[in-house]
C-alpha positions in Angstrom: 62.6 65.3 47.2 61.7 65.8 43.5 64.2 68.0 41.7 63.5 69.6 38.3 66.2 69.9 35.7 65.7 72.0 32.6 67.9 70.6 29.8 68.4 67.1 28.7 72.0 67.3 27.4 75.1 65.8 29.1 75.2 68.4 31.9 71.5 67.9 32.7 71.9 64.2 32.8 75.0 64.6 35.0 73.1 66.7 37.4 70.3 64.1 37.4 72.8 61.5 38.4 74.0 63.7 41.3 70.4 64.1 42.4 70.0 60.4 42.5 73.2 59.9 44.4 71.9 62.4 47.0 68.8 60.1 47.5 66.4 62.3 45.5 64.3 61.9 42.4 65.2 64.0 39.2 62.8 65.0 36.5 64.4 66.3 33.4 62.5 68.6 31.1 63.7 68.5 27.5 62.6 70.3 24.4 63.6 68.0 21.5 62.3 64.6 20.5 65.1 62.5 22.1 64.6 61.8 25.8 67.6 61.5 28.0 68.7 57.9 28.3 67.0 55.9 31.1 66.5 59.0 33.4 63.0 60.2 34.4 62.1 62.9 31.9 59.3 64.8 30.2 58.9 66.8 27.0 56.4 69.0 28.8 58.6 71.6 30.7 55.6 73.2 32.5 55.1 69.8 34.2 58.6 70.2 35.8 57.7 73.5 37.3 54.3 72.2 38.5 55.8 69.2 40.3 59.2 70.4 41.5 59.9 73.2 43.9 63.5 73.4 42.9 64.4 73.9 39.2 68.0 73.7 38.1 68.7 75.1 34.6 71.3 73.0 32.8 71.3 74.7 29.4 73.8 77.0 27.7 73.6 80.7 28.5 72.0 81.3 25.1 69.1 79.0 25.9 68.3 80.1 29.5 65.6 82.5 28.4 64.0 80.0 26.1 64.1 77.3 28.8 62.3 79.6 31.3 59.7 80.7 28.8 58.9 77.0 28.1 58.8 75.9 31.7 57.1 79.0 33.1 58.2 78.8 36.8 56.1 80.6 39.3 56.5 82.3 42.7 56.6 78.9 44.5 59.6 77.7 42.5 63.2 78.2 43.4 65.4 78.5 40.3 69.1 77.8 40.2 71.2 78.5 37.0 73.9 75.9 36.5 75.4 77.5 33.4 78.4 79.8 32.8 78.4 83.2 31.2 76.1 86.2 30.7 72.9 86.6 28.9 74.0 87.0 25.2 71.1 89.3 24.4 71.4 91.9 27.2 74.7 91.1 28.9 72.8 90.7 32.2 73.5 88.0 34.8 71.7 84.8 33.9 69.7 85.0 37.2 68.4 88.4 36.1 67.4 86.9 32.8 65.4 84.3 34.8 63.6 87.0 36.8 62.8 88.9 33.7 61.1 85.9 32.0 59.0 84.4 34.8 57.2 85.0 38.1 59.8 83.2 40.2 61.5 85.6 42.7 64.1 83.4 44.5 67.0 82.5 42.3 70.6 81.2 42.6 73.6 80.0 40.6 75.6 76.8 40.7 79.3 76.8 39.6 82.5 74.9 40.1 84.8 72.3 38.4 82.3 69.5 37.7 82.9 68.1 34.2 79.8 66.4 33.0 81.5 63.4 31.4 83.4 62.7 34.6 80.2 62.7 36.6 78.5 60.4 34.1 81.4 58.1 34.5 81.1 58.0 38.3 83.7 60.6 39.1 83.8 62.7 42.3 83.6 66.5 42.3 82.3 69.6 44.1 80.5 72.8 43.5 79.2 75.9 45.1 75.6 77.3 45.1 75.1 81.0 45.5 71.9 82.8 46.4 70.8 85.7 48.6 68.1 83.4 49.9 68.8 80.8 52.6 66.1 78.4 51.4 67.5 78.4 47.8 70.9 77.4 49.1 69.5 74.8 51.5 67.3 73.2 48.9 70.2 72.9 46.4 72.4 71.3 49.0 69.7 68.9 49.9 69.2 68.1 46.2 72.9 67.5 45.3 75.1 67.0 48.3 76.4 63.4 48.6 79.6 61.3 48.9 79.9 61.9 45.1 79.4 65.6 45.1 80.3 68.1 47.8 78.0 71.1 47.6 79.2 74.3 49.4 77.2 77.5 49.6 77.7 81.3 49.7 75.4 84.3 49.6 77.8 86.0 47.1 75.6 85.6 44.0 77.4 88.3 42.1 80.8 86.8 42.8 79.9 83.3 41.7 78.2 84.5 38.5 81.1 86.7 37.7 83.6 83.9 38.3 81.5 81.6 36.1 81.6 84.2 33.3 85.3 85.2 33.7 86.8 81.7 33.9 86.0 80.7 30.3 87.7 83.9 29.2 90.8 83.1 31.3 90.7 79.6 30.0 90.8 80.9 26.4 93.7 83.2 27.4 95.6 80.1 28.7 94.9 78.2 25.5 96.1 81.2 23.5 99.3 81.7 25.6 100.2 78.0 25.6 99.9 77.7 21.8 101.7 80.9 20.7 105.0 80.1 18.9 107.9 81.1 21.1 105.8 81.5 24.2 106.6 79.3 27.2 105.5 78.5 30.7 106.2 82.0 31.8 103.6 83.4 29.4 101.1 80.7 30.6 101.8 81.7 34.2 101.3 85.4 33.5 98.0 84.7 31.6 96.8 82.7 34.6 97.7 85.0 37.4 97.0 88.4 35.7 93.8 87.1 34.1 92.7 86.0 37.6 93.7 89.4 39.0 91.4 91.1 36.4 88.4 89.1 37.5 89.1 89.9 41.1 89.5 93.6 40.3 86.2 93.7 38.5 84.5 91.6 41.2 85.6 94.0 43.9 84.3 97.0 41.9 80.8 95.5 41.6 80.5 94.3 45.2 81.6 90.7 45.0 83.7 89.1 47.7 87.3 88.6 46.5 87.5 85.3 48.5 84.9 83.8 46.1 87.4 83.8 43.3 89.8 81.7 45.3 87.1 79.0 45.7 85.5 76.4 43.5 83.8 78.9 41.1 87.1 80.6 40.4 90.4 78.9 41.1 88.8 75.5 41.2 87.5 76.0 37.6 90.9 77.2 36.4 92.6 74.1 37.9 90.1 71.9 36.1 90.7 73.7 32.8 94.4 72.8 32.8 94.0 69.2 34.1 92.4 67.5 31.1 92.6 67.7 27.4 89.6 68.8 25.3 88.3 71.7 27.5 86.4 73.7 24.9 87.3 77.2 26.1 91.0 76.3 26.4 90.8 74.8 22.9 89.2 78.0 21.6 92.2 80.0 22.6 94.5 77.5 21.1 92.7 77.7 17.7 92.8 81.5 18.0 96.6 81.3 18.3 96.6 79.4 15.0 94.6 82.1 13.2 91.1 80.7 13.5 89.0 83.8 14.5 85.6 82.0 14.4 83.5 83.6 17.1 82.5 81.2 19.8 80.8 81.6 23.2 83.9 83.2 24.7 83.9 86.4 22.6 80.5 87.7 23.6 81.3 87.0 27.2 84.5 88.9 27.0 82.8 91.9 25.3 80.2 91.9 28.1 82.8 91.8 30.8 84.6 94.7 29.1 81.4 96.7 29.0 80.9 96.1 32.7 84.6 97.0 33.4 84.3 100.2 31.5 81.1 101.1 33.4 83.1 100.7 36.7 86.4 102.1 35.4 88.3 98.8 35.8 91.3 98.0 33.7 91.2 94.6 32.0 94.1 94.6 29.5 94.3 90.8 28.9 90.6 90.6 28.2 91.0 93.6 25.9 93.8 91.8 24.1 91.8 88.7 23.6 89.0 90.7 22.0 91.5 92.6 19.9 92.9 89.3 18.5 89.4 88.2 17.6 88.9 91.5 15.9 92.0 91.0 13.7 95.1 91.9 15.7 98.1 89.6 15.5 98.6 87.6 18.8 102.3 88.4 19.1 101.7 92.1 18.5 99.1 92.0 21.4 101.6 90.1 23.6 104.3 92.6 22.9 102.0 95.5 23.7 101.0 93.8 27.0 104.7 93.2 27.9 105.5 96.9 27.2 102.9 98.3 29.6 104.2 100.4 32.5 105.2 98.5 35.6 102.8 98.7 38.6 102.2 97.2 42.0 101.2 93.6 41.8 98.0 94.1 43.8 96.7 96.7 41.2 
């Protein structure tokens, strides 16, 4: 089976290694003048769409539209987004951005705790592919599942995409909580559990399965965030605690989640607090305000 991968960075190369481990042939489409090391690749993205039924998008959220515009998938292609976040232009799901930019009609999303560098170094990991279409899930499993990478599947496309967007925000909250002067493991634990509860609340309001958040796309990602140094979203929260309010990829995701929450009347105080700090509020003032909120049932 020939598997197309759009994006020649570390994540695209890691996915290509998993495709090879599963007994398949990857073809990476890249857009700059430096081809991926050793792996089969082309600087002609439309060739990837023409020769591969399954395309996996391995770019950042901000480059998904551009990648699709370059590769021009058609109705015969199955397109799976393997990036986190929301479309920074419209705030839409990344799979919706794919549908808006090409003639492909069957899409999916891949998520889970699979650090690119660990995969490139031969590590073992797992992920989950979500799609409303059985053939998209089956093709992705065929493309990636091996004794190096366990690939699970679910029809809950909304839940997996929301988890993929919410986990970077929670990771930043954890980095912030861990780095605040005077804060301890209790604050870290509150940020973890209550941030997770916010994601589940929003997911339930928009039709996602709450169980999805307890799986690889949700809790699995949060475990990975805390298990290794240098996780970028965790580090973004840590630098925010030290006063560096440089906007990164997390802030637009948090704003988009808050817009979605407002639309569905869902309360997300921790995410609001994170945005408020980026907007100039002092971290300890935000923490004090959160601690002073009226008590409520834990399930709310």
